[in-house]
N, C-alpha and C positions, 0 to 999 in steps of 0.2 A: 540602507534602510529604510524598514514598510512601511507606510505611510499612515498607518493606524498609531502607531508611535510620536505624530504630531500631525499641525494642518497647520495653517496656514491662516494668521489671525487679523483680517484687515482690520480692524476698531484699537491697532494697534497706537501707541501716543507718539503724536506730530505728525499721524497721517501717513505713516512709515508703515511697512506689510514685515512681523515677525511672524515666528517661528514658537510654537505654544504645543509642550511636551506633555504627553497622557498621560505616562509614566506602563508600570506592566498589569494596573486591571483594567485591563479591559475582559469579552469575550475568550479572546486563541489561546490568551494568557491563563484563566480560566484549567478550559478547553489542556491545553497543552499539559497542564497542575496532575488535572485527572485521570491523564492519559500515564504519568507517570505513574501513578496508584495503581495500574492496572484497571482505573474506573473506566470505561469507554460512553459511559451516559446509560438511557434509553431511547429504547421509541418511540419512533410518533404514534409508529401505526399500532403497536399492541403492550403499548408502556412497558412491555418488559424489558431488565435488566442486557444490554447487547449481547455483556460476558456470553452471557446465557444464549440466547441470537444467530451465537459465531457458536457454538461449542455443540448444536443441537446439524448445524449447516453441515460444519467439519467432524462427523462423526458421519454422514454418507464419500463427501468431499473426497479426504486422502485415503480411504480405500481404491474409489474411484481409480481415484491422478495414479495409487502407485500399481491397481493394476495395468492400468491405462503403459504406463512409462517400462514396469516388468513387460510387456506383447511387445512392447516395438521395439527394447530391447531386444527379446529373441528373434523376433523377427529379421532386425538389420544382423543382429548376431549371420542369422541360418542365409541368409540373404548373400550377407558379402563372403561365411564360405562356398557359398556354390561360385561364384565369381569366378573363384577366384583360385580356386583347386581345375574347373570347367577344362577340358582343350581348347586352347587358343588365348585361357585369362592368365594374368600375373601368376600361379606360380610355373606354367608351361612357358613361359613366356617366349 
C-alpha cells in the first residue's frame, strides 16, 4: 500500500504507535480522477491546457516518427534482400 494512504501516528493513546488512514482525498487521487476524465491540467510555464500543448507537439512528432519508421523499414528490407541474394549469401548457401 502506498505511503500517502497512511502515516504512522506517534500521538496515539497509551504511547503505542498506530496507523492513521488519510483516505482517498489527496493530490494523487485528484490528479488520477482528472486523468481518467481526459483533463491533464494546465502548464505551469504557459498556463495553457496540457492537452493543447501535446496536440501541437504531436502534430510534428507523429509524422516525423512515421517517416523515420518507414525509411528504416525500407532500408532494412533492402539490406536483407541484398545480403540474402548475393553470392555466398543465405539464398546461395
